C-alpha positions in Angstrom: 0.0 0.0 0.0 1.4 3.4 -0.9 1.2 6.5 1.2 -1.9 8.5 0.9 0.1 11.8 1.2 2.6 13.2 -1.2 6.3 13.0 -0.3 6.3 16.7 0.5 3.2 16.5 2.7 4.5 13.4 4.5 7.7 15.2 5.3 5.8 18.2 6.6 3.6 16.0 8.8 6.6 14.1 10.2 8.6 17.3 10.9 5.9 18.5 13.3 6.4 15.6 15.7 8.4 17.0 18.6 11.2 15.4 20.6 10.3 16.9 23.9 7.1 17.3 25.9 5.2 14.7 23.9 1.8 13.6 25.2 3.2 10.2 26.5 6.0 12.1 28.3 3.6 14.5 29.9 1.4 11.6 31.1 4.4 9.9 32.8 5.5 13.2 34.4 2.0 14.0 35.7 1.8 10.4 37.1 5.1 10.7 38.8 4.2 14.1 40.3 0.9 12.8 41.6 2.8 10.0 43.2 4.9 12.6 45.1 8.2 12.3 43.1 10.1 15.4 42.1 12.3 15.4 39.0 14.2 17.4 36.5 13.7 17.3 32.7 16.0 16.8 29.8 19.4 17.0 31.5 21.9 17.5 28.7 24.8 16.6 30.9 23.6 12.9 31.0 24.0 10.5 28.1 20.9 10.4 25.9 19.4 13.6 27.4 16.8 11.6 29.5 13.2 12.8 29.5 12.9 12.6 33.2 15.7 12.7 35.8 15.3 11.8 39.5 18.6 12.9 41.0 17.6 11.8 44.5 17.4 8.2 43.3 20.1 8.6 40.7 17.7 7.2 38.1 16.4 8.4 34.8 13.3 7.6 32.7 13.1 7.6 28.9 9.6 7.8 27.3 10.0 6.3 23.9 7.6 6.4 21.0 7.1 2.9 19.7 7.6 3.9 16.1 10.6 6.2 16.5 12.5 3.9 18.7 11.6 0.6 17.1 9.6 -1.2 19.9 10.0 -4.9 19.1 6.8 -6.7 18.6 4.6 -3.6 18.9 2.0 -2.9 16.2 2.8 0.8 16.5 6.3 0.2 15.4 5.4 -1.1 12.0 7.5 0.6 9.3 5.8 2.4 6.4 5.8 0.5 3.1 6.8 3.6 1.2 10.5 4.4 1.5 11.1 1.4 3.7 14.9 1.4 3.3 15.1 5.0 4.6 12.8 4.2 7.6 14.7 1.0 8.4 18.0 2.8 8.5 16.6 5.7 10.5 15.0 3.5 13.2 18.1 1.3 13.4 20.3 4.4 14.1 17.8 5.5 16.8 18.0 2.1 18.4 21.8 2.1 18.3 22.0 5.6 19.8 19.6 4.5 22.6 21.7 1.4 23.3 24.9 3.5 23.6 23.2 6.1 25.9 22.0 3.3 28.2 25.4 1.7 28.4 26.9 5.1 29.3 24.4 5.7 32.0 25.1 2.3 33.5 28.8 3.1 33.4 28.1 6.3 35.4 26.0 4.3 37.9 22.7 5.8 36.9 19.7 3.6 36.7 17.4 3.8 33.7 13.9 2.8 32.7 12.4 2.9 29.3 8.7 3.4 29.1 7.1 2.7 25.7 4.2 4.7 24.4 2.0 1.6 24.3 2.6 1.0 28.1 1.0 4.3 29.1 -2.6 3.4 28.5 -3.4 2.1 32.0 -2.4 4.6 34.6 -2.7 2.2 37.6 -0.3 -0.2 35.9 2.0 2.6 35.0 2.1 3.8 38.7 2.9 0.2 39.9 5.7 0.0 37.2 7.2 3.3 38.2 7.0 2.6 41.9 8.7 -0.8 41.5 11.5 0.8 39.5 12.0 3.7 41.9 11.9 1.5 45.0 14.4 -0.9 43.5 18.1 -0.6 44.4 19.3 -1.7 41.0 20.7 0.4 38.2 19.8 -0.3 34.6 
């Protein structure tokens, strides 16, 4: 199936998707705040510029879009049929960059959690997941 938009229109649509303050990220931040956690945002001095940083716990949270970060097995991560080679390369580069950032965080003794866009639907489950992560003593 080919794209319903022209190449120019598709490029314009994709360019409007932001990297920071996405809807899934805001949901996670509001959930953390309601749970009583305080955090910092987008610290550039840490590998990968984590979306949420909890310095008190020495832990970070990345909120990943399933498509953009290639969430394995998730229907939201399906690549477009048009220009498939371009998208495959782009997503693979994103995944490699993510892997390197997580390795560097571990080397600095920072814990990390990746929350996928598809995991945010149920707030109660999200709260339990966040609490388990923040209560754990492990990093990474």
